PyMOL Python script that loads the backbone (N, CA, C, O; Angstrom):
from pymol import cmd

cmd.read_pdbstr("""\
ATOM      1  N   MET A   1      10.784  -2.452   5.304  1.00  0.00           N
ATOM      2  CA  MET A   1      10.199  -1.310   5.130  1.00  0.00           C
ATOM      3  C   MET A   1       9.973  -0.099   5.779  1.00  0.00           C
ATOM      4  O   MET A   1       9.349   0.939   5.558  1.00  0.00           O
ATOM      5  N   HIS A   2      10.837  -0.669   6.841  1.00  0.00           N
ATOM      6  CA  HIS A   2      10.725   0.863   7.790  1.00  0.00           C
ATOM      7  C   HIS A   2      11.936   1.501   7.356  1.00  0.00           C
ATOM      8  O   HIS A   2      11.816   2.713   7.531  1.00  0.00           O
ATOM      9  N   GLN A   3      12.747   1.283   6.998  1.00  0.00           N
ATOM     10  CA  GLN A   3      13.887   2.506   5.928  1.00  0.00           C
ATOM     11  C   GLN A   3      13.743   2.672   4.565  1.00  0.00           C
ATOM     12  O   GLN A   3      14.500   3.166   3.729  1.00  0.00           O
ATOM     13  N   ARG A   4      12.247   1.996   4.449  1.00  0.00           N
ATOM     14  CA  ARG A   4      11.867   2.759   2.427  1.00  0.00           C
ATOM     15  C   ARG A   4      10.744   3.582   3.057  1.00  0.00           C
ATOM     16  O   ARG A   4      10.445   4.640   2.504  1.00  0.00           O
ATOM     17  N   LEU A   5       9.962   3.124   4.381  1.00  0.00           N
ATOM     18  CA  LEU A   5       9.512   4.436   4.286  1.00  0.00           C
ATOM     19  C   LEU A   5       9.773   5.472   4.846  1.00  0.00           C
ATOM     20  O   LEU A   5       8.907   6.294   4.547  1.00  0.00           O
ATOM     21  N   GLN A   6      10.730   6.012   5.707  1.00  0.00           N
ATOM     22  CA  GLN A   6      11.642   6.601   6.374  1.00  0.00           C
ATOM     23  C   GLN A   6      11.517   7.888   5.421  1.00  0.00           C
ATOM     24  O   GLN A   6      11.670   8.876   6.140  1.00  0.00           O
ATOM     25  N   PRO A   7      11.292   8.277   4.054  1.00  0.00           N
ATOM     26  CA  PRO A   7      11.717   9.616   3.696  1.00  0.00           C
ATOM     27  C   PRO A   7       9.685  10.274   3.804  1.00  0.00           C
ATOM     28  O   PRO A   7       9.139  11.377   3.761  1.00  0.00           O
ATOM     29  N   LEU A   8       9.338   9.218   3.914  1.00  0.00           N
ATOM     30  CA  LEU A   8       7.720   9.682   4.084  1.00  0.00           C
ATOM     31  C   LEU A   8       7.398  10.156   5.686  1.00  0.00           C
ATOM     32  O   LEU A   8       6.721  11.158   5.915  1.00  0.00           O
ATOM     33  N   THR A   9       7.825   9.519   6.495  1.00  0.00           N
ATOM     34  CA  THR A   9       7.860   9.380   7.880  1.00  0.00           C
ATOM     35  C   THR A   9       8.286  10.906   7.979  1.00  0.00           C
ATOM     36  O   THR A   9       7.658  11.828   8.500  1.00  0.00           O
ATOM     37  N   ASP A  10       9.704  10.931   7.245  1.00  0.00           N
ATOM     38  CA  ASP A  10      10.766  12.350   8.166  1.00  0.00           C
ATOM     39  C   ASP A  10      10.071  13.648   7.982  1.00  0.00           C
ATOM     40  O   ASP A  10      10.359  14.623   8.676  1.00  0.00           O
ATOM     41  N   ILE A  11       8.790  13.690   6.680  1.00  0.00           N
ATOM     42  CA  ILE A  11       8.609  15.059   6.266  1.00  0.00           C
ATOM     43  C   ILE A  11       7.076  14.767   6.662  1.00  0.00           C
ATOM     44  O   ILE A  11       6.157  14.877   5.851  1.00  0.00           O
ATOM     45  N   ASN A  12       6.937  14.451   7.769  1.00  0.00           N
ATOM     46  CA  ASN A  12       5.307  14.124   8.062  1.00  0.00           C
ATOM     47  C   ASN A  12       5.099  14.777   9.494  1.00  0.00           C
ATOM     48  O   ASN A  12       4.067  14.390  10.043  1.00  0.00           O
ATOM     49  N   GLY A  13       5.698  15.490  10.060  1.00  0.00           N
ATOM     50  CA  GLY A  13       5.524  15.959  11.458  1.00  0.00           C
ATOM     51  C   GLY A  13       5.297  15.148  12.113  1.00  0.00           C
ATOM     52  O   GLY A  13       5.078  13.986  11.770  1.00  0.00           O
ATOM     53  N   VAL A  14       5.302  15.733  13.573  1.00  0.00           N
ATOM     54  CA  VAL A  14       5.779  14.945  15.074  1.00  0.00           C
ATOM     55  C   VAL A  14       4.181  14.654  15.721  1.00  0.00           C
ATOM     56  O   VAL A  14       3.131  15.130  15.290  1.00  0.00           O
ATOM     57  N   GLY A  15       4.326  13.904  16.662  1.00  0.00           N
ATOM     58  CA  GLY A  15       3.521  13.399  17.738  1.00  0.00           C
ATOM     59  C   GLY A  15       1.896  13.500  17.103  1.00  0.00           C
ATOM     60  O   GLY A  15       1.608  12.732  16.185  1.00  0.00           O
ATOM     61  N   SER A  16       1.116  14.224  17.491  1.00  0.00           N
ATOM     62  CA  SER A  16      -0.430  13.752  17.314  1.00  0.00           C
ATOM     63  C   SER A  16      -0.723  14.353  15.940  1.00  0.00           C
ATOM     64  O   SER A  16      -1.868  14.149  15.538  1.00  0.00           O
ATOM     65  N   ASN A  17       0.113  15.076  15.115  1.00  0.00           N
ATOM     66  CA  ASN A  17       0.699  15.478  13.911  1.00  0.00           C
ATOM     67  C   ASN A  17       0.888  14.918  12.837  1.00  0.00           C
ATOM     68  O   ASN A  17       0.786  15.302  11.672  1.00  0.00           O
ATOM     69  N   ARG A  18       1.237  13.770  13.400  1.00  0.00           N
ATOM     70  CA  ARG A  18       1.784  12.198  12.168  1.00  0.00           C
ATOM     71  C   ARG A  18       0.845  12.517  11.354  1.00  0.00           C
ATOM     72  O   ARG A  18       0.376  13.654  11.404  1.00  0.00           O
ATOM     73  N   LYS A  19       0.380  11.586  10.443  1.00  0.00           N
ATOM     74  CA  LYS A  19      -0.060  11.169   9.860  1.00  0.00           C
ATOM     75  C   LYS A  19       0.208  10.229   9.565  1.00  0.00           C
ATOM     76  O   LYS A  19      -0.540   9.310   9.900  1.00  0.00           O
ATOM     77  N   HIS A  20       1.512   9.905   8.716  1.00  0.00           N
ATOM     78  CA  HIS A  20       2.236   8.995   8.024  1.00  0.00           C
ATOM     79  C   HIS A  20       3.029   8.233   9.491  1.00  0.00           C
ATOM     80  O   HIS A  20       3.987   8.706  10.104  1.00  0.00           O
ATOM     81  N   SER A  21       2.233   6.828   9.823  1.00  0.00           N
ATOM     82  CA  SER A  21       2.902   6.200  11.028  1.00  0.00           C
ATOM     83  C   SER A  21       3.209   4.497  10.113  1.00  0.00           C
ATOM     84  O   SER A  21       2.604   4.128   9.107  1.00  0.00           O
ATOM     85  N   PHE A  22       4.314   3.720  10.857  1.00  0.00           N
ATOM     86  CA  PHE A  22       3.877   2.551  10.279  1.00  0.00           C
ATOM     87  C   PHE A  22       2.697   1.586  10.121  1.00  0.00           C
ATOM     88  O   PHE A  22       2.458   1.048   9.040  1.00  0.00           O
ATOM     89  N   ASP A  23       2.024   1.397  11.130  1.00  0.00           N
ATOM     90  CA  ASP A  23       1.051   0.854  11.157  1.00  0.00           C
ATOM     91  C   ASP A  23       0.139   1.915  10.399  1.00  0.00           C
ATOM     92  O   ASP A  23      -0.492   1.085   9.744  1.00  0.00           O
ATOM     93  N   TYR A  24      -0.361   3.052  10.030  1.00  0.00           N
ATOM     94  CA  TYR A  24      -1.174   3.818   9.143  1.00  0.00           C
ATOM     95  C   TYR A  24      -0.519   3.127   7.585  1.00  0.00           C
ATOM     96  O   TYR A  24      -1.454   2.668   6.931  1.00  0.00           O
ATOM     97  N   CYS A  25       0.286   3.029   7.164  1.00  0.00           N
ATOM     98  CA  CYS A  25       0.720   2.728   6.473  1.00  0.00           C
ATOM     99  C   CYS A  25       0.152   0.833   5.864  1.00  0.00           C
ATOM    100  O   CYS A  25      -0.331   0.283   4.875  1.00  0.00           O
ATOM    101  N   LEU A  26       0.727   0.441   7.502  1.00  0.00           N
ATOM    102  CA  LEU A  26       0.274  -0.920   6.696  1.00  0.00           C
ATOM    103  C   LEU A  26      -1.495  -1.226   6.454  1.00  0.00           C
ATOM    104  O   LEU A  26      -1.811  -2.191   5.759  1.00  0.00           O
ATOM    105  N   GLU A  27      -2.410  -0.480   6.976  1.00  0.00           N
ATOM    106  CA  GLU A  27      -3.554  -0.196   6.993  1.00  0.00           C
ATOM    107  C   GLU A  27      -3.902   0.287   5.966  1.00  0.00           C
ATOM    108  O   GLU A  27      -4.860  -0.192   5.358  1.00  0.00           O
ATOM    109  N   CYS A  28      -3.225   1.346   5.512  1.00  0.00           N
ATOM    110  CA  CYS A  28      -3.474   1.763   3.730  1.00  0.00           C
ATOM    111  C   CYS A  28      -2.991   1.149   3.022  1.00  0.00           C
ATOM    112  O   CYS A  28      -2.992   1.653   1.899  1.00  0.00           O
ATOM    113  N   LEU A  29      -2.262  -0.304   3.131  1.00  0.00           N
ATOM    114  CA  LEU A  29      -1.895  -1.112   1.929  1.00  0.00           C
ATOM    115  C   LEU A  29      -2.719  -1.731   2.204  1.00  0.00           C
ATOM    116  O   LEU A  29      -3.641  -1.637   1.393  1.00  0.00           O
ATOM    117  N   LYS A  30      -3.006  -2.764   3.459  1.00  0.00           N
ATOM    118  CA  LYS A  30      -4.288  -3.787   3.286  1.00  0.00           C
ATOM    119  C   LYS A  30      -5.584  -3.761   2.592  1.00  0.00           C
ATOM    120  O   LYS A  30      -6.332  -4.703   2.334  1.00  0.00           O
ATOM    121  N   SER A  31      -5.710  -2.499   2.336  1.00  0.00           N
ATOM    122  CA  SER A  31      -7.446  -2.361   1.181  1.00  0.00           C
ATOM    123  C   SER A  31      -6.541  -2.832  -0.146  1.00  0.00           C
ATOM    124  O   SER A  31      -7.445  -3.277  -0.852  1.00  0.00           O
ATOM    125  N   ILE A  32      -5.560  -2.971  -0.764  1.00  0.00           N
ATOM    126  CA  ILE A  32      -5.434  -3.937  -1.786  1.00  0.00           C
ATOM    127  C   ILE A  32      -5.496  -5.286  -2.040  1.00  0.00           C
ATOM    128  O   ILE A  32      -4.611  -6.051  -1.656  1.00  0.00           O
ATOM    129  N   HIS A  33      -6.296  -5.582  -2.548  1.00  0.00           N
ATOM    130  CA  HIS A  33      -6.981  -6.682  -2.911  1.00  0.00           C
ATOM    131  C   HIS A  33      -6.577  -7.469  -3.929  1.00  0.00           C
ATOM    132  O   HIS A  33      -6.565  -6.869  -5.003  1.00  0.00           O
ATOM    133  N   HIS A  34      -6.144  -8.933  -3.990  1.00  0.00           N
ATOM    134  CA  HIS A  34      -5.965  -9.978  -5.031  1.00  0.00           C
ATOM    135  C   HIS A  34      -7.008 -10.912  -5.173  1.00  0.00           C
ATOM    136  O   HIS A  34      -7.324 -11.240  -4.030  1.00  0.00           O
ATOM    137  N   GLU A  35      -7.720 -11.520  -6.014  1.00  0.00           N
ATOM    138  CA  GLU A  35      -8.868 -12.627  -5.899  1.00  0.00           C
ATOM    139  C   GLU A  35      -8.142 -13.441  -7.116  1.00  0.00           C
ATOM    140  O   GLU A  35      -7.380 -12.959  -7.954  1.00  0.00           O
ATOM    141  N   THR A  36      -8.600 -14.887  -6.992  1.00  0.00           N
ATOM    142  CA  THR A  36      -8.367 -15.644  -7.694  1.00  0.00           C
ATOM    143  C   THR A  36      -9.790 -15.772  -8.254  1.00  0.00           C
ATOM    144  O   THR A  36     -10.549 -16.173  -7.372  1.00  0.00           O
ATOM    145  N   VAL A  37     -10.369 -15.574  -9.366  1.00  0.00           N
ATOM    146  CA  VAL A  37     -11.551 -15.896  -9.761  1.00  0.00           C
ATOM    147  C   VAL A  37     -12.120 -16.781 -10.589  1.00  0.00           C
ATOM    148  O   VAL A  37     -12.093 -16.598 -11.806  1.00  0.00           O
ATOM    149  N   PRO A  38     -12.855 -18.124  -9.889  1.00  0.00           N
ATOM    150  CA  PRO A  38     -13.083 -19.108 -11.023  1.00  0.00           C
ATOM    151  C   PRO A  38     -13.979 -18.942 -11.846  1.00  0.00           C
ATOM    152  O   PRO A  38     -14.966 -18.837 -11.118  1.00  0.00           O
ATOM    153  N   PHE A  39     -14.390 -18.826 -13.069  1.00  0.00           N
ATOM    154  CA  PHE A  39     -15.361 -19.195 -13.758  1.00  0.00           C
ATOM    155  C   PHE A  39     -15.513 -19.536 -15.074  1.00  0.00           C
ATOM    156  O   PHE A  39     -14.966 -18.907 -15.980  1.00  0.00           O
ATOM    157  N   MET A  40     -16.525 -20.899 -15.317  1.00  0.00           N
ATOM    158  CA  MET A  40     -16.947 -21.648 -16.024  1.00  0.00           C
ATOM    159  C   MET A  40     -15.007 -22.699 -15.891  1.00  0.00           C
ATOM    160  O   MET A  40     -14.291 -23.019 -14.942  1.00  0.00           O
ATOM    161  N   ASP A  41     -14.914 -22.863 -17.389  1.00  0.00           N
ATOM    162  CA  ASP A  41     -13.306 -23.552 -17.150  1.00  0.00           C
ATOM    163  C   ASP A  41     -11.835 -23.049 -17.047  1.00  0.00           C
ATOM    164  O   ASP A  41     -10.857 -23.763 -17.269  1.00  0.00           O
ATOM    165  N   SER A  42     -11.782 -21.443 -16.603  1.00  0.00           N
ATOM    166  CA  SER A  42     -10.585 -20.803 -16.333  1.00  0.00           C
ATOM    167  C   SER A  42     -10.923 -20.111 -15.477  1.00  0.00           C
ATOM    168  O   SER A  42     -12.136 -19.937 -15.353  1.00  0.00           O
ATOM    169  N   THR A  43     -10.073 -19.497 -14.626  1.00  0.00           N
ATOM    170  CA  THR A  43      -9.794 -18.637 -14.297  1.00  0.00           C
ATOM    171  C   THR A  43      -9.004 -16.947 -14.405  1.00  0.00           C
ATOM    172  O   THR A  43      -8.280 -16.605 -15.340  1.00  0.00           O
ATOM    173  N   THR A  44      -9.282 -16.273 -13.485  1.00  0.00           N
ATOM    174  CA  THR A  44      -9.348 -14.752 -13.834  1.00  0.00           C
ATOM    175  C   THR A  44      -8.531 -14.011 -12.717  1.00  0.00           C
ATOM    176  O   THR A  44      -9.335 -13.684 -11.844  1.00  0.00           O
ATOM    177  N   ASN A  45      -7.587 -13.716 -12.474  1.00  0.00           N
ATOM    178  CA  ASN A  45      -7.010 -12.935 -11.695  1.00  0.00           C
ATOM    179  C   ASN A  45      -7.589 -11.189 -11.311  1.00  0.00           C
ATOM    180  O   ASN A  45      -7.645 -10.327 -12.189  1.00  0.00           O
ATOM    181  N   MET A  46      -7.915 -10.976 -10.074  1.00  0.00           N
ATOM    182  CA  MET A  46      -8.176  -9.722 -10.504  1.00  0.00           C
ATOM    183  C   MET A  46      -7.563  -8.675  -8.829  1.00  0.00           C
ATOM    184  O   MET A  46      -7.512  -8.978  -7.637  1.00  0.00           O
ATOM    185  N   VAL A  47      -7.245  -7.545  -9.532  1.00  0.00           N
ATOM    186  CA  VAL A  47      -6.455  -6.987  -8.347  1.00  0.00           C
ATOM    187  C   VAL A  47      -6.885  -5.231  -8.162  1.00  0.00           C
ATOM    188  O   VAL A  47      -6.741  -4.328  -8.987  1.00  0.00           O
ATOM    189  N   SER A  48      -7.324  -5.188  -7.074  1.00  0.00           N
ATOM    190  CA  SER A  48      -7.798  -3.785  -6.934  1.00  0.00           C
ATOM    191  C   SER A  48      -6.808  -2.767  -7.407  1.00  0.00           C
ATOM    192  O   SER A  48      -5.647  -3.114  -7.187  1.00  0.00           O
ATOM    193  N   THR A  49      -6.968  -1.388  -8.108  1.00  0.00           N
ATOM    194  CA  THR A  49      -6.453  -0.650  -8.432  1.00  0.00           C
ATOM    195  C   THR A  49      -6.068   0.219  -7.091  1.00  0.00           C
ATOM    196  O   THR A  49      -6.983   0.449  -6.300  1.00  0.00           O
ATOM    197  N   PRO A  50      -4.476   0.812  -6.747  1.00  0.00           N
ATOM    198  CA  PRO A  50      -4.397   1.238  -5.718  1.00  0.00           C
ATOM    199  C   PRO A  50      -4.511   2.908  -5.761  1.00  0.00           C
ATOM    200  O   PRO A  50      -3.892   3.608  -6.563  1.00  0.00           O
ATOM    201  N   ASN A  51      -5.319   3.342  -4.859  1.00  0.00           N
ATOM    202  CA  ASN A  51      -5.250   4.554  -4.792  1.00  0.00           C
ATOM    203  C   ASN A  51      -3.681   5.615  -4.952  1.00  0.00           C
ATOM    204  O   ASN A  51      -2.528   5.185  -4.954  1.00  0.00           O
ATOM    205  N   ASP A  52      -4.059   6.855  -5.056  1.00  0.00           N
ATOM    206  CA  ASP A  52      -2.358   7.877  -5.089  1.00  0.00           C
ATOM    207  C   ASP A  52      -2.018   7.259  -3.822  1.00  0.00           C
ATOM    208  O   ASP A  52      -1.223   6.319  -3.853  1.00  0.00           O
ATOM    209  N   GLU A  53      -2.460   7.610  -2.800  1.00  0.00           N
ATOM    210  CA  GLU A  53      -1.112   7.289  -1.498  1.00  0.00           C
ATOM    211  C   GLU A  53      -1.051   5.972  -1.651  1.00  0.00           C
ATOM    212  O   GLU A  53       0.121   5.609  -1.752  1.00  0.00           O
ATOM    213  N   GLN A  54      -1.995   4.900  -1.724  1.00  0.00           N
ATOM    214  CA  GLN A  54      -0.911   3.741  -2.003  1.00  0.00           C
ATOM    215  C   GLN A  54       0.018   3.170  -3.225  1.00  0.00           C
ATOM    216  O   GLN A  54       0.554   2.065  -3.149  1.00  0.00           O
ATOM    217  N   ALA A  55       0.203   4.331  -4.753  1.00  0.00           N
ATOM    218  CA  ALA A  55       0.675   3.662  -5.210  1.00  0.00           C
ATOM    219  C   ALA A  55       1.947   4.411  -4.789  1.00  0.00           C
ATOM    220  O   ALA A  55       3.007   4.031  -5.286  1.00  0.00           O
ATOM    221  N   HIS A  56       1.949   5.534  -3.841  1.00  0.00           N
ATOM    222  CA  HIS A  56       3.149   6.151  -3.414  1.00  0.00           C
ATOM    223  C   HIS A  56       3.919   5.208  -2.146  1.00  0.00           C
ATOM    224  O   HIS A  56       5.104   4.979  -1.901  1.00  0.00           O
ATOM    225  N   LEU A  57       2.789   4.846  -1.568  1.00  0.00           N
ATOM    226  CA  LEU A  57       3.830   3.788  -0.379  1.00  0.00           C
ATOM    227  C   LEU A  57       3.919   2.560  -1.385  1.00  0.00           C
ATOM    228  O   LEU A  57       4.187   1.653  -0.596  1.00  0.00           O
ATOM    229  N   LEU A  58       3.871   2.101  -2.371  1.00  0.00           N
ATOM    230  CA  LEU A  58       4.106   0.798  -3.221  1.00  0.00           C
ATOM    231  C   LEU A  58       5.270   1.531  -3.622  1.00  0.00           C
ATOM    232  O   LEU A  58       6.228   1.162  -2.942  1.00  0.00           O
ATOM    233  N   SER A  59       5.642   2.605  -4.622  1.00  0.00           N
ATOM    234  CA  SER A  59       6.816   3.418  -4.918  1.00  0.00           C
ATOM    235  C   SER A  59       7.699   3.383  -4.209  1.00  0.00           C
ATOM    236  O   SER A  59       8.778   3.324  -4.799  1.00  0.00           O
ATOM    237  N   LEU A  60       7.760   3.395  -2.953  1.00  0.00           N
ATOM    238  CA  LEU A  60       9.027   4.157  -1.569  1.00  0.00           C
ATOM    239  C   LEU A  60       8.946   2.484  -1.336  1.00  0.00           C
ATOM    240  O   LEU A  60       9.874   2.130  -0.609  1.00  0.00           O
ATOM    241  N   LEU A  61       8.236   1.558  -1.684  1.00  0.00           N
ATOM    242  CA  LEU A  61       8.886   0.016  -1.155  1.00  0.00           C
ATOM    243  C   LEU A  61       9.717  -0.566  -2.027  1.00  0.00           C
ATOM    244  O   LEU A  61      10.634  -1.363  -1.827  1.00  0.00           O
ATOM    245  N   GLY A  62       9.214   0.018  -3.243  1.00  0.00           N
ATOM    246  CA  GLY A  62       9.664  -0.777  -4.615  1.00  0.00           C
ATOM    247  C   GLY A  62       8.865  -1.900  -5.012  1.00  0.00           C
ATOM    248  O   GLY A  62       9.222  -2.820  -5.748  1.00  0.00           O
ATOM    249  N   VAL A  63       7.903  -1.763  -4.532  1.00  0.00           N
ATOM    250  CA  VAL A  63       6.927  -3.167  -4.833  1.00  0.00           C
ATOM    251  C   VAL A  63       5.955  -2.634  -5.957  1.00  0.00           C
ATOM    252  O   VAL A  63       5.299  -1.621  -5.713  1.00  0.00           O
ATOM    253  N   ALA A  64       5.821  -3.312  -7.263  1.00  0.00           N
ATOM    254  CA  ALA A  64       4.985  -3.214  -8.426  1.00  0.00           C
ATOM    255  C   ALA A  64       3.894  -4.196  -8.846  1.00  0.00           C
ATOM    256  O   ALA A  64       4.083  -5.385  -9.103  1.00  0.00           O
ATOM    257  N   ILE A  65       2.859  -3.619  -8.877  1.00  0.00           N
ATOM    258  CA  ILE A  65       1.586  -4.489  -9.277  1.00  0.00           C
ATOM    259  C   ILE A  65       1.098  -4.936 -10.671  1.00  0.00           C
ATOM    260  O   ILE A  65       0.077  -5.614 -10.780  1.00  0.00           O
TER     261      ILE A  65
END
""", "prot")
cmd.dss("prot")
cmd.show_as("cartoon", "prot")
cmd.util.cbc("prot")
cmd.orient("prot")
């Protein structure tokens, strides 16, 4: 993950001016949810829609939802 996120962190600033740290990226991705919802005789999978920043992180990681 560190290697794939490297392009983002390289252009991101240093010290307290840095927005994207590895921990920040993990926290950002944690808000994407997947739930299996039972309803009567079937189930439905619900996945939250990633925002632009999450979509960019997923793209760098090579992950598709």
